[in-house]
Backbone as a ProteinNet text record, in pm:
[ID]
protein_1_A
[PRIMARY]
MNWHAAVERTVTGLGYDLVDCERSSQGLLRVFIDRVPGQVYETGDSESVTVDDCEKVTRQLQYALEVESVDYSRLEVSSPGLDRPLKRPADYERFAGAEVDITLKLAFQGRKKYRGVLGAAPEGGWQLVFLDGKEEKVLGFSLDEVREARLVPVVDFKGRARKQRPEAAEAGETRLSGGHEE
[TERTIARY]
5908.5	5867.9	5703.5	5654.1	5512.9	5435.1	5312.7	5222.9	5197.4	5185.1	5159.2	5277.3	5398.8	5517.7	5537.8	5496.8	5513.6	5415	5293.6	5178	5237.1	5281.2	5322.9	5436.1	5536.4	5649.5	5615.1	5531	5484	5401.7	5297.8	5216	5286.6	5378.8	5455.5	5563.3	5612.8	5707.8	5662.9	5522.8	5453.3	5411.5	5442.7	5403.8	5273.5	5208.3	5076.1	5090.1	4981.1	4980	4901.3	4952.9	4868.6	4782.5	4656.3	4564	4539.9	4505.5	4467.3	4476	4495.9	4476.1	4431.8	4354	4310	4293.1	4298.8	4300.8	4184.5	4093.5	3990	4028.7	3946.3	3983.6	3949.3	3873.4	3847.5	3939.9	4042	4157.2	4143.6	4042.6	4027.4	4138.3	4218.7	4325	4268.5	4224.8	4172.8	4270.5	4303.3	4399.3	4341.8	4355.1	4301.5	4409.8	4423.8	4526.3	4478.3	4564.4	4533.4	4649.6	4621.9	4712.5	4787.1	4908.5	4992.8	4990.3	4933.5	4930.6	5079.3	5067.4	5195.1	5274.7	5221.7	5286.2	5218.2	5310.6	5261.5	5232.6	5115.1	5072.8	5057.9	5106.4	5101.2	4955.9	4870.1	4734.4	4639.9	4690.8	4618.9	4630.6	4570.3	4589.1	4470.5	4392.5	4289	4332	4259.9	4299.6	4270.1	4180.2	4126.9	4188.4	4188.6	4229.6	4125.8	4192.2	4116.3	4119.1	4044.5	4038.2	4164.9	4241.4	4368.9	4472.2	4470.6	4554.6	4524.4	4409.3	4375.8	4428.9	4406.4	4463.1	4614.5	4669.6	4827.4	4879.6	4819.6	4854.1	4825.4	4703.7	4672.9	4768.3	4797.9	4895	5026.1	5083.1	5218.4	5206.4	5092.6	5082.7	5071.6	5005.5	4984.6	5133.3	5202.4	5351.7	5419.6	5419.7	5495.6	5450.1	5327	5275.8	5312.2	5318.3	5364.3	5511.7	5593.7	5728.1	5756.3	5674.5	5687.5	5616.3	5559.3	5473.7	5363.4	5282.7	5175.6	5061.1	4993	4875.4	4740.3	4676.9	4547.8	4461.9	4312.4	4231.7	4187.3	4172.8	4125.9	4181.9	4225.4	4280.8	4191.7	4169.6	4079.5	4164.9	4182.3	4248.1	4144.9	4144.5	4032.1	4074.4	3994.1	4027.1	3959.7	4015.2	3943.2	3816.4	3761.5	3618.2	3619.5	3502.8	3498.8	3502.8	3479	3482.8	3619.3	3733	3864.9	3896.3	3938.7	3981.1	4111.2	4134.4	4248.8	4311.9	4440.4	4484.7	4631.2	4711	4838.9	4860.1	4956.6	4989.6	4990.1	5050.6	5058.8	4922.6	4825.7	4684.2	4627.8	4658.7	4607.4	4664.5	4792.6	4876.6	4818.3	4802.8	4755.7	4608.7	4533.6	4389.6	4353.9	4454.7	4437.9	4351.6	4244.9	4162.7	4042.4	4031.9	3916.7	3806.5	3687.4	3595.4	3597.4	3600.3	3622.8	3508.3	3479.1	3402.8	3506.5	3501.2	3583.5	3510.2	3542.2	3478.5	3586.9	3563.5	3671.7	3657.2	3760.6	3748.6	3678.7	3680.5	3608.5	3520.6	3411.4	3325.4	3384.8	3367.9	3408.2	3280	3251.8	3127.1	2999	3008.7	2878.6	2863.9	2961.4	2949.7	3099.7	3090.7	3213.4	3219.9	3111.7	3122.4	3109.4	3217.2	3209.6	3231.2	3178.2	3216.9	3257.5	3354.1	3423.9	3539.5	3602.1	3728.2	3853.8	3928.5	4049	4173.4	4246.9	4363.5	4459	4583.4	4681.7	4661.7	4672.8	4666.3	4776.7	4763.4	4869.3	4973.7	4924.6	5007.5	5052.1	5031.4	5075.1	4946.2	4956.9	4837.9	4757.3	4627.5	4529.4	4411.7	4329.3	4204.1	4106.3	3965.7	3858.5	3776.7	3751.7	3657.1	3524.7	3418.3	3294	3188.2	3052.9	2960.5	2873.1	2853	2768	2651.6	2546.1	2429.5	2483.9	2484.3	2540.5	2664.7	2719.4	2860.2	2961.1	3075.5	3197.7	3272	3314.2	3394.3	3530	3610.5	3733.7	3753.6	3773.8	3816.1	3951.2	4037.1	4166.7	4181.4	4269.2	4278.3	4423.9	4462.5	4577.4	4528	4613.9	4569.6	4531.7	4600	4566.7	4425.8	4370.9	4227.1	4123.5	4158.3	4068.4	4046.7	3921.1	3889.9	3888.2	3820.9	3800.8	3785.2	3859.9	3843.6	3825	3737.5	3716	3674.3	3719.7	3668.7	3534.9	3471.6	3315.8	3314.1	3236.2	3239	3179.3	3246.1	3196.4	3163.5	3037.6	2976.6	2942.9	3008	2977.3	2939.2	2805.9	2768.7	2801.6	2814.4	2830.5	2976.2	3072.4	3222.1	3274.6	3224.8	3280.4	3351.4	3456.8	3536.7	3450.3	3487.4	3419.7	3427.1	3326.4	3327.3	3394.7	3488.8	3560.4	3559	3564.2	3581.5	3725.6	3735.9	3862.8	3980.3	3966.2	4077.6	4110.8	4000.9	4032.5	4104.8	4067.4	4128.5	4272.9	4305.6	4448.6	4522.2	4467.2	4531.1	4528	4454	4444	4357.8	4254.3	4166	4029.5	3947.3	3794.6	3742.9	3651.6	3581.2	3434.1	3367.2	3225	3135.9	3035.1	2948.4	2795.9	2763.5	2625	2608.8	2726.9	2699.4	2703.1	2705.7	2711.4	2837.3	2882.9	3012.8	2971.8	3069.7	3044.2	3098.1
17046.2	17156.2	17137.1	17178.1	17166.6	17286.9	17259.1	17360.8	17491.7	17474.4	17592	17689.7	17627.8	17732.5	17783.5	17721.3	17778.7	17894.9	17882.5	17982.1	18095.5	18078.3	18178.8	18259.2	18192.4	18255.2	18334.3	18283.3	18369.1	18494.4	18482.5	18584.8	18697.5	18655.6	18766.5	18818.6	18752	18786.7	18901.3	18901	19004.3	19111.1	19120	19224.4	19224	19106	19095.3	19012.7	19019.5	18936.2	18817.4	18706.7	18574.4	18569.6	18578.9	18572.5	18423.7	18338.5	18190.6	18144.3	18009.5	17920	17792.9	17731.8	17596.4	17510	17388.6	17296.6	17185.2	17175	17067.4	16943.7	16834.1	16704.3	16688.3	16782.1	16779.7	16866.7	16906.4	16979.9	17118.1	17179.4	17322.2	17389.7	17474.1	17547.8	17690.7	17746	17871.6	17942.2	18070.9	18163.5	18293.9	18350.8	18473.9	18559.8	18681.8	18773.5	18909.4	18983.2	19119.3	19223.1	19348.3	19436.4	19478.3	19506.8	19549	19692	19754.5	19908.2	19964.5	20080.5	20143.4	20100.9	19986.6	19936.2	19997.9	20023.6	20079.4	19974.1	19966.9	19856.2	19923.8	19842.1	19886.7	19883.2	19804.9	19774.8	19876.9	19993	20103.9	20132.2	20235.6	20273.5	20253.5	20153	20121.9	20051	20074.8	19994.8	19854.3	19817.8	19683.8	19611.1	19476.3	19400	19424.8	19435.9	19456.8	19323.1	19335.6	19218.8	19205.4	19321.7	19313	19261.2	19270.8	19222	19061.8	19024.5	18882.4	18810.2	18875.2	18835.7	18821.7	18920.8	18920.1	18798.9	18783.1	18682.7	18539.6	18528.1	18407.2	18368.9	18460.4	18425.2	18377.6	18445.5	18410.4	18271.3	18253.7	18129.6	18007.5	18026.9	17920.5	17874.6	17976.5	17947.3	17879.7	17934	17889.7	17734.9	17716.5	17591.3	17486.5	17518.5	17436.7	17404.2	17496.4	17469.7	17379.8	17395.2	17313.2	17182.6	17154	17021.3	17007.4	17111	17104	17072.4	16960.1	16916.1	16978.5	17038.7	17096.4	17107.6	17116.1	17120.8	17264.5	17341.3	17476.4	17577	17703.8	17790.2	17918.3	17952.8	18073.9	18167.8	18283.3	18394.2	18502.7	18533.6	18640.7	18709.5	18830.4	18900.1	18825.7	18868.2	18784.2	18839.9	18941.9	19000.2	19092.4	19155.8	19254.1	19210	19071	19015.3	18930.5	18997	18928.5	18863.2	18735.5	18646.4	18710.5	18707.9	18739.5	18612.2	18563.3	18444.7	18432.4	18542	18555.8	18675.8	18661.7	18785.4	18916.6	18915	19025.4	19092.3	19001.1	19037.8	19125.1	19069.5	19137.9	19275.8	19283.2	19406.1	19510.1	19469	19542.4	19607.2	19527.8	19567.1	19608.1	19622.3	19686.2	19826.6	19837.1	19954.2	19937.9	19814.3	19789.7	19714.8	19706.7	19631.2	19486.7	19386.6	19245.8	19165.5	19043.6	18932.2	18839	18783.9	18677.3	18557.6	18450.4	18321.8	18247	18228.5	18165	18016	17934.8	17796.7	17745.2	17809.7	17770.4	17885.8	17861.1	17980	18043.8	18186	18261	18328.3	18313.7	18362.8	18328.1	18212.8	18160.9	18184.6	18253.2	18281.7	18268.4	18226	18215.6	18322.7	18408.1	18502.7	18637.7	18729.7	18856.6	18952.4	19077.8	19177.7	19306.1	19345.8	19472.2	19530.2	19621	19689.1	19614.3	19579.8	19499.8	19591	19544.2	19630.9	19536.8	19593	19521.5	19533.3	19436.6	19450.5	19507.6	19587.1	19642.5	19542.5	19430.3	19331.8	19220.6	19246.4	19161.1	19081.3	19030.5	18949.6	19070.1	19027.7	19112.3	19132.7	19240.3	19254.8	19311.4	19286.8	19318.5	19423.3	19539.3	19630.4	19620.8	19584.7	19548.6	19606.3	19629.9	19685.2	19550.3	19550.9	19447.9	19520.1	19525.4	19620.4	19758.6	19839.9	19976.9	19996.8	19884.5	19892.5	19844.9	19921.3	19889.6	19790.1	19673.8	19578.3	19541.2	19479.1	19452.4	19303.5	19229.3	19074.2	19064	19016.5	18985.1	18844.1	18828	18692	18666.6	18543.3	18516.4	18441.4	18459.8	18403.4	18247.1	18172.4	18024.5	18007.6	18110.5	18079.4	18116.8	18166.9	18207.9	18096.8	18065.5	17964.4	18045.6	18163.4	18243.5	18381.5	18473.3	18617	18682.8	18768.4	18836.1	18978.1	19054.7	19199.2	19206.6	19305.4	19333.5	19418.2	19378.1	19450.1	19596.9	19681.1	19824.6	19849.3	19875.4	19886.5	20044.5	20127.1	20266.9	20296	20313	20319.3	20464.7	20566	20700.1	20741.4	20629	20671.5	20754.3	20775.4	20859.5	20773.2	20840.8	20767.4	20745.7	20651.8	20637	20765.7	20800.4	20917.1	20875.5	20956.8	20930.4	21052	21044.4	21151.6	21224	21348.3	21410.1	21364.7	21334.4	21287.3	21137	21072.2	20926.8	20933.3	21022.3	21030.1	21059.6	21148.9	21183.6	21076.6	20990.4	20876.5	20751.1	20754.4	20651.9	20546.1	20562.8	20468.3	20485.4	20370.9	20383.8	20319.2	20399.6	20346.6	20340.5	20239.2	20220.5	20231.5	20286.5	20287.3	20239.9	20129.4	20092.3	20035.9	19992.3	19956.7	20060.4	20188.4	20301.7	20382.3	20433.1	20526.7	20642.1	20684.8	20817.1	20932.9
15247	15320.5	15336.3	15443.7	15475.2	15410.4	15376.9	15307	15369.8	15511.5	15596.3	15592.3	15596.2	15601.4	15462.8	15357	15223.4	15209.4	15257.1	15268.7	15340.8	15451.7	15551.1	15485.9	15433	15371.1	15265.8	15181.6	15053.7	15083.7	15194.9	15223.5	15283.5	15388.1	15468.3	15371.2	15278.5	15178.6	15096.3	15062.1	14993.5	15070.7	15193.8	15286.3	15357.7	15346.8	15411.6	15548.7	15626.8	15747.4	15719.1	15749.5	15740.9	15858.6	15856.5	15959.7	15992.8	15908.6	15917.1	15783.4	15787.3	15667.8	15721.6	15633	15654.3	15531	15552	15434.2	15464.7	15369.4	15386	15319	15350.3	15306.2	15155.3	15110.2	14964.3	14875.8	14935.4	14856.2	14862.8	14923.4	14928.1	15025.9	14984.7	15065	15075.4	15196.8	15221.1	15303.8	15254	15307.8	15343.4	15463	15497.7	15519.7	15451.5	15473.6	15512.2	15573.8	15607.4	15569.6	15556.6	15533.8	15669.4	15668	15789.8	15787.7	15901.2	15923	15896.7	15823.2	15792.6	15664.2	15610	15492.1	15369	15274.4	15144.4	15042.5	14978.9	14890.4	14737.2	14650.7	14512.2	14463.7	14547.1	14495.5	14550.1	14622	14659.1	14805	14852.8	14990.1	15095.6	15062.1	15144.8	15277.9	15382.7	15504.6	15507	15426.5	15411.9	15289	15301.8	15191	15059.4	14944	14828.3	14746.3	14637.7	14546.1	14490.4	14459.8	14395.7	14475.8	14607.7	14701.7	14700.8	14703.5	14701.5	14565	14451.5	14335.1	14326.2	14374	14376.3	14462.9	14583.1	14667.5	14593.2	14548	14485.5	14364.9	14282.3	14184.7	14240.9	14337.7	14393.3	14469.3	14531.5	14607.1	14502.6	14396.4	14301	14256.4	14217.1	14195	14292.4	14425.9	14532.7	14569.8	14568.4	14595.1	14492.2	14363.7	14254.7	14286	14304.1	14330.5	14446.7	14560.5	14667.1	14661.5	14546.5	14524.6	14624.2	14669.6	14746.9	14664.3	14703.8	14633.5	14693.5	14603.1	14632.1	14522.1	14532.6	14421.1	14386.1	14499.6	14480	14589.9	14561.8	14632.6	14650.4	14779.7	14800.3	14886.2	14842.8	14919.4	14950.9	15082.1	15117.9	15237.5	15262.6	15381.3	15502.3	15617.3	15736.6	15772.4	15702.2	15731.5	15839.4	15854.5	15953.5	16107	16116.2	16242.9	16257.6	16220.8	16217.1	16349.1	16334.8	16449.8	16497.3	16633.9	16707.3	16744	16687.7	16718.5	16783.5	16745.9	16808.2	16894.6	16973	17063.2	16991.7	16866	16781.8	16743.7	16732.1	16699.5	16808.6	16933.5	17055.8	17067.7	17041.7	17055.8	16964.3	16832.3	16721.3	16750.3	16800.8	16823.6	16966.8	17041.7	17179.2	17161.1	17241.4	17227.3	17145.5	17074.5	16987.6	17073.2	17014.2	17088.4	17030.3	17116	17071.4	17153.4	17089	17149.2	17190.3	17317.9	17356.6	17414.9	17382.4	17438.3	17515.1	17641.7	17719.6	17704.5	17737.8	17729.6	17849.4	17968.4	18082.9	18139	18190.8	18232.9	18356.7	18352.8	18467.3	18517.1	18637.7	18708.8	18620.2	18568.8	18508.4	18368.5	18294.2	18148.7	18088.8	17960.7	17871.2	17785.5	17746.2	17637.6	17688.8	17640.5	17687.6	17557.7	17580.9	17476.4	17553.2	17504.6	17562.1	17501	17553	17492	17542.5	17450.4	17472.5	17518.2	17618.9	17647.7	17726.4	17739.3	17812.5	17961.9	18033.4	18182.1	18251.5	18337.8	18409.5	18469.8	18530.3	18579.7	18478.8	18355.9	18246.7	18194.2	18089	18027.4	17956.9	17958.2	17880.9	17969.9	17930.7	18001.3	17910	17949.5	17879.8	17962	17930.1	17999.1	17932.2	18029.6	17961.6	18068.8	18011.6	18104.5	18151.6	18280.4	18335.1	18402.1	18317.4	18363	18322.9	18433.5	18420.1	18478.1	18530.8	18603.6	18495.5	18486.3	18411.3	18492.3	18444.1	18492.8	18409.7	18468.3	18411.9	18434.9	18317.3	18310.7	18270.7	18361	18322.1	18277	18174.8	18112.4	18039	18037	17951.9	17816.1	17723.6	17594.3	17593	17678.9	17682.9	17741.4	17799.7	17851.2	17756.1	17635.7	17533.2	17426.2	17410.8	17299.3	17170.5	17169.8	17047.2	17075.5	17001.5	17002.8	16871.6	16854.8	16722.2	16743.1	16656	16642.6	16639.3	16707.4	16675.9	16555	16455.4	16334.5	16341.9	16274.4	16266.4	16139.9	16104.1	15979.9	15973.3	15880.5	15874	15715.2	15689.9	15552.1	15508.1	15608.5	15563.3	15533	15564.8	15541.8	15634.9	15752.6	15846.5	15947	16018.1	16106.2	16234.6	16319.9	16455.6	16519.4	16603.5	16686.8	16817.1	16859.2	16991.7	17079.9	17200.4	17290.6	17252	17263.2	17230.2	17310.8	17435.5	17506.4	17475.3	17428.1	17375.9	17250.4	17167.4	17033.3	17039.5	17138	17149.9	17210.2	17290.2	17366.2	17267.3	17153.2	17054.4	17103.5	17185.8	17231.8	17190.1	17191.7	17178.1	17286.2	17361.4	17472.5	17444.9	17479.8	17456.7	17588	17580.2	17692.9	17657.3	17714.7	17691.4	17548	17486	17358.7	17244	17292.1	17210.3	17230.5	17123.6	17149.5	17214.1	17298.5	17371.8	17289.4
[MASK]
++++++++++++++++++++++++++++++++++++++++++++++++++++++++++++++++++++++++++++++++++++++++++++++++++++++++++++++++++++++++++++++++++++++++++++++++++++++++++++++++++++++++++++++++++++++

């Protein structure tokens, strides 16, 4: 069995989302996990991955990798961070309505990097609604055109939820205007 399949089976078997994993030539095995919305965890009711989550996954991975005879020198399990990468179609679906940074493989109208609100395109695929100066524009794209996509970090030191327009909150969306929330 290959190491990636063993990691994925173990992480998802514990009820977590495997965001990414990588293996270095020095023997480091790095695993990024996330909580699945709606899932109840015995480690608490935080929306974010906790230290207890990482510890639980680490212990189970150590056992599983030993059983599978996977050779590694060090194992790191952590959250994907505030700027979580979007890698799979399920990530795009989960974070539709969120502000993201997207880097395209090929430049479109002279640029590769865009920041805006992610959404499903009416004709299929995905779209990014962004401000170009004071004008709102829409960039349609497919996942194979994206080099990298990441959530824009939202840091709130006061512990309050993001402020949304009442109609946006009812629709479950977050819209940004000029880099500031409406």
